[in-house]
C-alpha positions as a LaTeX table, in Angstrom:
\begin{tabular}{lrrr}
\hline
Residue & $x$ (\AA) & $y$ (\AA) & $z$ (\AA) \\
\hline
Unk1 & 0.00 & 0.00 & 0.00 \\
Unk2 & 0.94 & 3.63 & $-0.55$ \\
Unk3 & 0.67 & 5.97 & 2.42 \\
Unk4 & 0.08 & 9.56 & 1.28 \\
Unk5 & 0.83 & 12.12 & 3.99 \\
Unk6 & 1.51 & 15.78 & 4.51 \\
Unk7 & 4.76 & 14.99 & 6.34 \\
Unk8 & 6.98 & 12.02 & 7.15 \\
Unk9 & 10.12 & 11.36 & 9.14 \\
Unk10 & 12.30 & 13.29 & 9.83 \\
Unk11 & 9.61 & 15.97 & 9.67 \\
Unk12 & 7.22 & 15.71 & 12.58 \\
Unk13 & 3.45 & 15.67 & 12.70 \\
Unk14 & 1.00 & 13.35 & 14.43 \\
Unk15 & 0.04 & 11.67 & 11.15 \\
Unk16 & 3.71 & 11.31 & 10.18 \\
Unk17 & 4.58 & 9.69 & 13.50 \\
Unk18 & 1.57 & 7.41 & 13.28 \\
Unk19 & 2.36 & 6.32 & 9.70 \\
Unk20 & 5.93 & 5.44 & 10.59 \\
Unk21 & 4.90 & 3.49 & 13.67 \\
Unk22 & 2.23 & 1.50 & 11.84 \\
Unk23 & 4.55 & 0.84 & 8.88 \\
Unk24 & 6.96 & $-0.77$ & 11.35 \\
Unk25 & 4.16 & $-2.74$ & 13.01 \\
Unk26 & 2.82 & $-4.24$ & 9.75 \\
Unk27 & 6.05 & $-4.37$ & 7.75 \\
Unk28 & 6.24 & $-8.17$ & 7.90 \\
Unk29 & 2.71 & $-8.52$ & 6.54 \\
Unk30 & 2.49 & $-5.84$ & 3.85 \\
Unk31 & 4.70 & $-3.87$ & 1.49 \\
Unk32 & 4.49 & $-0.23$ & 2.50 \\
Unk33 & 5.73 & 2.85 & 0.67 \\
Unk34 & 5.20 & 6.53 & 1.37 \\
Unk35 & 4.44 & 9.58 & $-0.77$ \\
Unk36 & 4.68 & 12.81 & 1.17 \\
Unk37 & 5.06 & 16.54 & 0.87 \\
Unk38 & 8.00 & 18.12 & 2.71 \\
Unk39 & 8.64 & 21.68 & 3.83 \\
Unk40 & 12.38 & 21.11 & 4.28 \\
Unk41 & 14.04 & 21.54 & 0.86 \\
Unk42 & 17.19 & 19.75 & 2.06 \\
Unk43 & 15.42 & 16.41 & 2.35 \\
Unk44 & 16.04 & 13.97 & $-0.54$ \\
Unk45 & 13.31 & 13.29 & $-3.08$ \\
Unk46 & 13.80 & 9.53 & $-2.65$ \\
Unk47 & 14.92 & 7.77 & 0.52 \\
Unk48 & 14.51 & 4.47 & 2.32 \\
Unk49 & 13.64 & 4.75 & 6.02 \\
Unk50 & 13.29 & 1.64 & 8.18 \\
Unk51 & 12.99 & $-0.40$ & 5.00 \\
Unk52 & 10.16 & 1.81 & 3.67 \\
Unk53 & 10.60 & 3.67 & 0.37 \\
Unk54 & 9.76 & 7.35 & 0.88 \\
Unk55 & 9.12 & 9.68 & $-2.07$ \\
Unk56 & 9.00 & 13.39 & $-1.28$ \\
Unk57 & 7.60 & 16.43 & $-3.04$ \\
Unk58 & 8.79 & 19.79 & $-1.74$ \\
Unk59 & 6.28 & 22.49 & $-0.90$ \\
Unk60 & 6.22 & 25.98 & 0.55 \\
Unk61 & 2.94 & 26.08 & 2.45 \\
Unk62 & 2.92 & 29.89 & 2.31 \\
Unk63 & 2.82 & 29.92 & $-1.50$ \\
Unk64 & $-0.27$ & 29.02 & $-3.55$ \\
Unk65 & 1.89 & 28.47 & $-6.61$ \\
Unk66 & 4.15 & 26.08 & $-4.70$ \\
Unk67 & 1.17 & 24.11 & $-3.40$ \\
Unk68 & $-0.33$ & 23.87 & $-6.89$ \\
Unk69 & 2.99 & 22.65 & $-8.31$ \\
Unk70 & 3.29 & 20.14 & $-5.48$ \\
Unk71 & $-0.11$ & 18.71 & $-6.46$ \\
Unk72 & 1.13 & 18.10 & $-9.99$ \\
Unk73 & 4.32 & 16.47 & $-8.73$ \\
Unk74 & 2.38 & 14.24 & $-6.34$ \\
Unk75 & 0.25 & 13.01 & $-9.23$ \\
Unk76 & 3.35 & 12.31 & $-11.32$ \\
Unk77 & 5.01 & 10.40 & $-8.47$ \\
Unk78 & 1.88 & 8.29 & $-7.99$ \\
Unk79 & 1.88 & 7.37 & $-11.67$ \\
Unk80 & 5.57 & 6.51 & $-11.64$ \\
Unk81 & 5.16 & 4.20 & $-8.65$ \\
Unk82 & 1.86 & 2.66 & $-9.80$ \\
Unk83 & 3.23 & $-0.88$ & $-9.97$ \\
Unk84 & 4.38 & $-0.89$ & $-6.34$ \\
Unk85 & 1.04 & $-0.57$ & $-4.53$ \\
Unk86 & $-2.54$ & $-1.89$ & $-4.59$ \\
Unk87 & $-4.20$ & 0.48 & $-2.13$ \\
Unk88 & $-3.79$ & 4.23 & $-1.56$ \\
Unk89 & $-4.11$ & 5.31 & 2.07 \\
Unk90 & $-4.49$ & 9.10 & 2.31 \\
Unk91 & $-3.95$ & 10.80 & 5.66 \\
Unk92 & $-5.91$ & 13.96 & 6.33 \\
Unk93 & $-7.71$ & 16.31 & 3.97 \\
Unk94 & $-5.79$ & 19.03 & 2.14 \\
Unk95 & $-4.98$ & 20.16 & $-1.38$ \\
Unk96 & $-3.22$ & 16.83 & $-2.01$ \\
Unk97 & $-6.47$ & 14.85 & $-1.93$ \\
Unk98 & $-7.77$ & 15.99 & $-5.32$ \\
Unk99 & $-4.80$ & 14.89 & $-7.47$ \\
Unk100 & $-4.45$ & 11.71 & $-5.43$ \\
Unk101 & $-8.12$ & 10.83 & $-5.95$ \\
Unk102 & $-7.91$ & 11.55 & $-9.69$ \\
Unk103 & $-4.85$ & 9.37 & $-10.21$ \\
Unk104 & $-6.14$ & 6.58 & $-7.98$ \\
Unk105 & $-9.37$ & 6.45 & $-9.96$ \\
Unk106 & $-7.49$ & 6.45 & $-13.28$ \\
Unk107 & $-5.35$ & 3.55 & $-12.06$ \\
Unk108 & $-8.24$ & 1.64 & $-10.49$ \\
Unk109 & $-6.64$ & 1.77 & $-7.04$ \\
Unk110 & $-9.02$ & 1.92 & $-4.04$ \\
Unk111 & $-8.57$ & 4.72 & $-1.52$ \\
Unk112 & $-8.62$ & 4.43 & 2.24 \\
Unk113 & $-8.93$ & 7.85 & 3.92 \\
Unk114 & $-7.91$ & 8.57 & 7.51 \\
Unk115 & $-9.46$ & 11.59 & 9.19 \\
Unk116 & $-7.02$ & 12.90 & 11.81 \\
Unk117 & $-7.67$ & 16.56 & 12.54 \\
Unk118 & $-10.63$ & 18.21 & 14.19 \\
Unk119 & $-11.77$ & 21.25 & 12.24 \\
Unk120 & $-9.72$ & 20.46 & 9.13 \\
Unk121 & $-10.82$ & 16.92 & 8.26 \\
Unk122 & $-14.53$ & 17.35 & 8.99 \\
Unk123 & $-16.96$ & 17.07 & 6.02 \\
Unk124 & $-18.43$ & 20.52 & 6.76 \\
Unk125 & $-14.98$ & 22.12 & 6.52 \\
Unk126 & $-14.12$ & 20.24 & 3.33 \\
Unk127 & $-17.42$ & 21.25 & 1.71 \\
Unk128 & $-16.47$ & 24.91 & 2.13 \\
Unk129 & $-13.38$ & 24.31 & $-0.01$ \\
Unk130 & $-15.48$ & 23.44 & $-3.03$ \\
Unk131 & $-17.16$ & 20.60 & $-4.91$ \\
Unk132 & $-13.90$ & 19.04 & $-6.10$ \\
Unk133 & $-12.54$ & 18.73 & $-2.57$ \\
Unk134 & $-15.80$ & 17.16 & $-1.41$ \\
Unk135 & $-15.70$ & 14.70 & $-4.31$ \\
Unk136 & $-12.13$ & 13.73 & $-3.45$ \\
Unk137 & $-13.12$ & 13.08 & 0.14 \\
Unk138 & $-16.12$ & 10.96 & $-0.86$ \\
Unk139 & $-14.05$ & 8.95 & $-3.34$ \\
Unk140 & $-12.59$ & 6.93 & $-0.48$ \\
Unk141 & $-13.83$ & 3.35 & $-0.34$ \\
Unk142 & $-13.08$ & 3.07 & 3.39 \\
Unk143 & $-12.99$ & 5.98 & 5.87 \\
Unk144 & $-11.07$ & 5.63 & 9.14 \\
Unk145 & $-11.58$ & 8.17 & 11.92 \\
Unk146 & $-9.29$ & 8.55 & 14.92 \\
Unk147 & $-12.08$ & 9.80 & 17.20 \\
Unk148 & $-15.80$ & 9.18 & 17.81 \\
Unk149 & $-16.48$ & 12.85 & 17.05 \\
Unk150 & $-14.98$ & 12.61 & 13.55 \\
Unk151 & $-16.91$ & 9.39 & 12.90 \\
Unk152 & $-20.17$ & 11.04 & 13.93 \\
Unk153 & $-19.50$ & 14.03 & 11.68 \\
Unk154 & $-18.74$ & 11.78 & 8.69 \\
Unk155 & $-21.85$ & 9.66 & 9.22 \\
Unk156 & $-24.08$ & 12.74 & 9.61 \\
Unk157 & $-22.76$ & 14.28 & 6.39 \\
Unk158 & $-22.87$ & 11.01 & 4.40 \\
Unk159 & $-25.98$ & 9.11 & 5.56 \\
Unk160 & $-26.19$ & 7.00 & 2.39 \\
Unk161 & $-22.51$ & 6.02 & 2.40 \\
Unk162 & $-20.80$ & 3.26 & 4.35 \\
Unk163 & $-20.28$ & 4.22 & 7.96 \\
Unk164 & $-16.84$ & 5.35 & 8.99 \\
Unk165 & $-14.69$ & 3.00 & 11.06 \\
Unk166 & $-13.43$ & 4.20 & 14.42 \\
Unk167 & $-9.67$ & 3.59 & 14.24 \\
Unk168 & $-7.88$ & 5.44 & 17.05 \\
Unk169 & $-4.24$ & 6.40 & 17.00 \\
Unk170 & $-1.88$ & 3.89 & 18.54 \\
Unk171 & 1.34 & 4.03 & 20.54 \\
Unk172 & 4.36 & 1.76 & 20.68 \\
Unk173 & 4.00 & 0.84 & 24.34 \\
Unk174 & 7.48 & $-0.68$ & 24.43 \\
Unk175 & 9.08 & 2.59 & 23.35 \\
Unk176 & 6.71 & 4.75 & 25.41 \\
Unk177 & 6.96 & 3.13 & 28.82 \\
Unk178 & 7.46 & 4.28 & 32.41 \\
Unk179 & 10.97 & 4.97 & 33.65 \\
Unk180 & 12.12 & 3.43 & 36.91 \\
Unk181 & 13.80 & 5.67 & 39.49 \\
Unk182 & 17.30 & 5.07 & 38.15 \\
Unk183 & 16.34 & 5.64 & 34.52 \\
Unk184 & 14.50 & 8.80 & 35.48 \\
Unk185 & 17.47 & 10.27 & 37.33 \\
Unk186 & 19.76 & 9.47 & 34.39 \\
Unk187 & 17.34 & 11.01 & 31.89 \\
Unk188 & 16.98 & 14.19 & 33.93 \\
Unk189 & 20.75 & 14.56 & 34.23 \\
Unk190 & 21.12 & 14.10 & 30.47 \\
Unk191 & 18.41 & 16.70 & 29.81 \\
Unk192 & 19.83 & 19.16 & 32.34 \\
Unk193 & 16.75 & 18.94 & 34.56 \\
Unk194 & 17.14 & 19.08 & 38.35 \\
Unk195 & 16.23 & 16.16 & 40.60 \\
Unk196 & 14.77 & 18.40 & 43.30 \\
Unk197 & 12.41 & 20.52 & 41.18 \\
Unk198 & 9.30 & 19.23 & 39.38 \\
Unk199 & 9.10 & 19.61 & 35.58 \\
Unk200 & 5.83 & 20.33 & 33.76 \\
Unk201 & 5.95 & 19.28 & 30.11 \\
Unk202 & 4.22 & 20.53 & 26.94 \\
Unk203 & 4.74 & 18.71 & 23.62 \\
Unk204 & 3.34 & 20.07 & 20.37 \\
Unk205 & 3.30 & 22.79 & 17.73 \\
Unk206 & 3.32 & 26.37 & 18.99 \\
Unk207 & $-0.05$ & 27.23 & 17.51 \\
Unk208 & $-2.85$ & 29.31 & 18.98 \\
Unk209 & $-5.12$ & 26.24 & 19.08 \\
Unk210 & $-2.55$ & 24.31 & 21.12 \\
Unk211 & $-2.61$ & 27.09 & 23.76 \\
Unk212 & 0.99 & 26.95 & 25.04 \\
Unk213 & 0.41 & 30.50 & 26.30 \\
Unk214 & $-2.52$ & 29.34 & 28.42 \\
Unk215 & $-0.23$ & 26.83 & 30.13 \\
Unk216 & 2.32 & 29.56 & 30.77 \\
Unk217 & $-0.27$ & 31.82 & 32.40 \\
Unk218 & $-1.53$ & 28.95 & 34.58 \\
Unk219 & 2.05 & 28.14 & 35.58 \\
Unk220 & 2.70 & 31.81 & 36.32 \\
Unk221 & $-0.15$ & 31.77 & 38.86 \\
Unk222 & 1.68 & 28.99 & 40.71 \\
Unk223 & 5.00 & 30.83 & 40.46 \\
Unk224 & 3.47 & 34.07 & 41.79 \\
Unk225 & 1.76 & 32.28 & 44.70 \\
Unk226 & 5.05 & 31.51 & 46.42 \\
Unk227 & 6.36 & 28.14 & 47.53 \\
Unk228 & 7.86 & 25.51 & 45.24 \\
Unk229 & 7.86 & 26.50 & 41.58 \\
Unk230 & 8.11 & 23.77 & 38.91 \\
Unk231 & 10.15 & 24.04 & 35.76 \\
Unk232 & 8.16 & 24.44 & 32.53 \\
Unk233 & 9.50 & 22.61 & 29.45 \\
Unk234 & 8.13 & 23.23 & 25.94 \\
Unk235 & 9.08 & 20.68 & 23.26 \\
Unk236 & 7.97 & 21.31 & 19.68 \\
Unk237 & 8.14 & 23.44 & 16.56 \\
Unk238 & 7.99 & 27.16 & 17.27 \\
Unk239 & 9.10 & 28.83 & 14.00 \\
Unk240 & 7.62 & 29.23 & 10.54 \\
Unk241 & 7.19 & 26.23 & 8.25 \\
Unk242 & 3.74 & 24.89 & 8.95 \\
Unk243 & 0.82 & 27.23 & 8.52 \\
Unk244 & $-0.55$ & 26.75 & 12.06 \\
Unk245 & 2.62 & 27.78 & 13.91 \\
Unk246 & 2.64 & 31.25 & 15.44 \\
Unk247 & 6.26 & 32.22 & 16.09 \\
Unk248 & 5.21 & 35.10 & 18.34 \\
Unk249 & 4.04 & 32.66 & 21.02 \\
Unk250 & 7.58 & 31.68 & 22.00 \\
Unk251 & 8.62 & 35.34 & 22.39 \\
Unk252 & 5.48 & 36.01 & 24.43 \\
Unk253 & 6.16 & 33.12 & 26.81 \\
Unk254 & 9.90 & 33.68 & 27.24 \\
Unk255 & 9.32 & 37.40 & 27.66 \\
Unk256 & 6.68 & 36.72 & 30.29 \\
Unk257 & 9.06 & 34.44 & 32.21 \\
Unk258 & 11.76 & 37.12 & 32.13 \\
Unk259 & 9.30 & 39.74 & 33.36 \\
Unk260 & 8.75 & 37.82 & 36.62 \\
Unk261 & 12.40 & 36.86 & 37.01 \\
Unk262 & 11.85 & 33.21 & 36.08 \\
Unk263 & 13.74 & 32.85 & 32.80 \\
Unk264 & 15.79 & 29.96 & 34.19 \\
Unk265 & 12.60 & 27.98 & 34.92 \\
Unk266 & 11.23 & 27.89 & 31.36 \\
Unk267 & 12.88 & 25.64 & 28.74 \\
Unk268 & 12.25 & 26.05 & 25.01 \\
Unk269 & 13.28 & 22.81 & 23.29 \\
Unk270 & 13.37 & 21.99 & 19.58 \\
Unk271 & 11.21 & 19.18 & 18.14 \\
Unk272 & 12.72 & 15.84 & 19.09 \\
Unk273 & 12.57 & 12.39 & 17.53 \\
Unk274 & 13.44 & 10.88 & 20.91 \\
Unk275 & 10.52 & 12.65 & 22.56 \\
Unk276 & 9.93 & 9.65 & 24.84 \\
Unk277 & 12.95 & 10.83 & 26.88 \\
Unk278 & 11.08 & 13.98 & 27.85 \\
Unk279 & 7.87 & 12.15 & 28.76 \\
Unk280 & 9.72 & 9.57 & 30.85 \\
Unk281 & 11.63 & 12.28 & 32.74 \\
Unk282 & 8.73 & 14.69 & 33.37 \\
Unk283 & 6.58 & 15.01 & 36.49 \\
Unk284 & 3.41 & 16.20 & 34.74 \\
Unk285 & 2.28 & 16.48 & 31.12 \\
Unk286 & $-0.20$ & 19.22 & 30.18 \\
Unk287 & $-2.26$ & 19.39 & 26.97 \\
Unk288 & $-4.06$ & 22.76 & 26.99 \\
Unk289 & $-5.37$ & 22.58 & 23.38 \\
Unk290 & $-8.85$ & 23.70 & 22.38 \\
Unk291 & $-8.93$ & 21.59 & 19.18 \\
Unk292 & $-7.94$ & 17.93 & 19.04 \\
Unk293 & $-9.34$ & 14.71 & 17.62 \\
Unk294 & $-7.34$ & 11.90 & 19.23 \\
Unk295 & $-4.19$ & 13.58 & 20.59 \\
Unk296 & $-1.13$ & 11.41 & 20.03 \\
Unk297 & 1.11 & 13.27 & 22.48 \\
Unk298 & $-1.44$ & 12.72 & 25.24 \\
Unk299 & $-1.46$ & 8.99 & 24.45 \\
Unk300 & 2.34 & 8.93 & 24.55 \\
Unk301 & 2.40 & 10.65 & 27.93 \\
Unk302 & $-0.21$ & 8.27 & 29.32 \\
Unk303 & 1.77 & 5.28 & 28.00 \\
Unk304 & 4.82 & 6.58 & 29.89 \\
Unk305 & 2.73 & 6.78 & 33.10 \\
Unk306 & 3.19 & 10.53 & 33.38 \\
Unk307 & 0.38 & 12.26 & 35.30 \\
Unk308 & $-1.67$ & 14.13 & 32.67 \\
Unk309 & $-3.75$ & 17.31 & 32.77 \\
Unk310 & $-5.74$ & 18.05 & 29.61 \\
Unk311 & $-8.50$ & 20.23 & 28.25 \\
Unk312 & $-11.87$ & 18.51 & 28.29 \\
Unk313 & $-12.73$ & 18.13 & 24.58 \\
Unk314 & $-15.89$ & 16.07 & 23.99 \\
Unk315 & $-15.27$ & 12.99 & 21.87 \\
Unk316 & $-11.50$ & 13.46 & 22.10 \\
Unk317 & $-9.80$ & 13.82 & 25.48 \\
Unk318 & $-12.79$ & 12.64 & 27.52 \\
Unk319 & $-12.54$ & 9.36 & 25.61 \\
Unk320 & $-9.01$ & 8.89 & 26.97 \\
Unk321 & $-9.18$ & 10.45 & 30.43 \\
Unk322 & $-11.76$ & 10.03 & 33.17 \\
Unk323 & $-11.27$ & 13.04 & 35.40 \\
Unk324 & $-9.77$ & 12.11 & 38.74 \\
Unk325 & $-9.37$ & 8.44 & 37.75 \\
Unk326 & $-6.54$ & 8.29 & 35.22 \\
Unk327 & $-5.80$ & 12.00 & 34.77 \\
Unk328 & $-7.31$ & 15.45 & 35.16 \\
Unk329 & $-9.53$ & 17.40 & 32.77 \\
Unk330 & $-10.28$ & 21.12 & 32.90 \\
Unk331 & $-12.67$ & 23.35 & 30.89 \\
Unk332 & $-11.29$ & 24.84 & 27.68 \\
Unk333 & $-9.46$ & 28.14 & 28.10 \\
Unk334 & $-10.04$ & 28.13 & 31.88 \\
Unk335 & $-6.72$ & 29.40 & 33.19 \\
Unk336 & $-7.71$ & 29.24 & 36.85 \\
Unk337 & $-8.99$ & 25.65 & 36.58 \\
Unk338 & $-5.85$ & 24.52 & 34.77 \\
Unk339 & $-3.65$ & 26.18 & 37.39 \\
Unk340 & $-5.57$ & 24.54 & 40.23 \\
Unk341 & $-5.54$ & 21.08 & 38.61 \\
Unk342 & $-1.81$ & 21.41 & 38.02 \\
Unk343 & $-1.23$ & 22.55 & 41.60 \\
Unk344 & $-3.18$ & 19.56 & 42.97 \\
Unk345 & $-1.29$ & 17.05 & 40.85 \\
Unk346 & 2.05 & 18.51 & 41.92 \\
Unk347 & 1.02 & 18.62 & 45.57 \\
Unk348 & 0.07 & 14.93 & 45.82 \\
Unk349 & 2.61 & 12.77 & 43.92 \\
Unk350 & 1.15 & 9.52 & 45.30 \\
Unk351 & $-2.35$ & 10.20 & 43.98 \\
Unk352 & $-0.93$ & 11.51 & 40.71 \\
Unk353 & 1.18 & 8.37 & 40.33 \\
Unk354 & $-1.85$ & 6.15 & 40.87 \\
Unk355 & $-3.77$ & 8.01 & 38.15 \\
Unk356 & $-0.77$ & 7.71 & 35.85 \\
Unk357 & $-0.57$ & 3.95 & 36.39 \\
Unk358 & $-4.23$ & 3.60 & 35.42 \\
Unk359 & $-3.58$ & 5.77 & 32.35 \\
Unk360 & $-0.80$ & 3.44 & 31.23 \\
Unk361 & $-3.10$ & 0.44 & 31.71 \\
Unk362 & $-5.76$ & 2.02 & 29.48 \\
Unk363 & $-3.31$ & 2.73 & 26.67 \\
Unk364 & $-1.86$ & $-0.78$ & 26.77 \\
Unk365 & $-5.35$ & $-2.30$ & 26.67 \\
Unk366 & $-6.88$ & $-0.12$ & 23.95 \\
Unk367 & $-4.28$ & 1.87 & 22.04 \\
Unk368 & $-1.23$ & $-0.29$ & 21.40 \\
Unk369 & 0.22 & 0.33 & 17.92 \\
Unk370 & $-0.13$ & $-3.33$ & 16.97 \\
Unk371 & $-3.89$ & $-3.04$ & 17.32 \\
Unk372 & $-3.88$ & 0.02 & 15.06 \\
Unk373 & $-1.81$ & $-1.89$ & 12.50 \\
Unk374 & $-4.33$ & $-4.74$ & 12.50 \\
Unk375 & $-7.16$ & $-2.28$ & 11.88 \\
Unk376 & $-5.33$ & $-0.62$ & 8.99 \\
Unk377 & $-4.66$ & $-4.01$ & 7.38 \\
Unk378 & $-8.34$ & $-4.96$ & 7.78 \\
Unk379 & $-9.30$ & $-1.75$ & 6.01 \\
Unk380 & $-6.93$ & $-2.49$ & 3.13 \\
Unk381 & $-8.39$ & $-5.97$ & 2.69 \\
Unk382 & $-11.93$ & $-4.56$ & 2.75 \\
Unk383 & $-11.01$ & $-1.89$ & 0.19 \\
Unk384 & $-9.56$ & $-4.49$ & $-2.17$ \\
Unk385 & $-12.56$ & $-6.79$ & $-1.68$ \\
\hline
\end{tabular}
């Protein structure tokens, strides 16, 4: 099968990480190749990663002309590789879907479509982009949704079509696993984190929807209240490249830390391929987003048995976390509630650890990457049948 994505390793996105993990999980049972766009012009057009052939088409997401040219190049690459795949698995909805659908139909290759992103991959949003985009979306023979909310939106918009299949994101629970006391101390030393000061972790793009600034303001309330102040570590892309990143957020946060004399307590860390090191070393993970479907970083943190605090997003985070049982949920954009939930988790490590253990158990039982791989393979067989 051919996985068509908006990014792939070494570029980082949730879909890219998920595609690579599933390709590894099913590699012994299927021949997988990848066709992807890439914002980094230094990446090669053809590369083999983990035994998977990866074909790249460069794109500048800020340029309409570049995106149009990338669509043409994607179509050409699909045609050139036509003999190497039987099924086309498209991840997300963007400008790439139209040329991919046209070429797949011309070649007689069935399409499996994965809906990953709340707001962007919903039928209502795609309809606003025009009839051709809607046609491309509906051309999929099988639709996989990472969250119940996306499934419900697909089924409501397409009542006469086959129902979408709920296929959540998965995590490699061997890679993302809890650290024992010795491993944790070694990781913190390697990362330059102190043993005697808690670390609150954020992982994700610096976009307005991800709300890294909300986390900073909630943390600042704790810092201004006196007593023990945790470190705050941000891991993820903060500069231009993807359209959703707002570079001003980093300046706003670092400037705010300097203004209260706490610059040394806020870390700004580049995107990392070994992100599990940060999860396994952290004391708390916070996901303050207002828009998510099935957040992969939250799953990774839960798999590492890190106490988690997340925005309550119906059909997304409340599917993963039961408040007070295996994590904490707070109302969207509620700075005071986030600050209080964070304070409580930090103040009672024993209770937080018990919640984190239950979070790990849920991920192992429901969201292991091998289960996701089985579901993708079942979709490919159904599409071919």
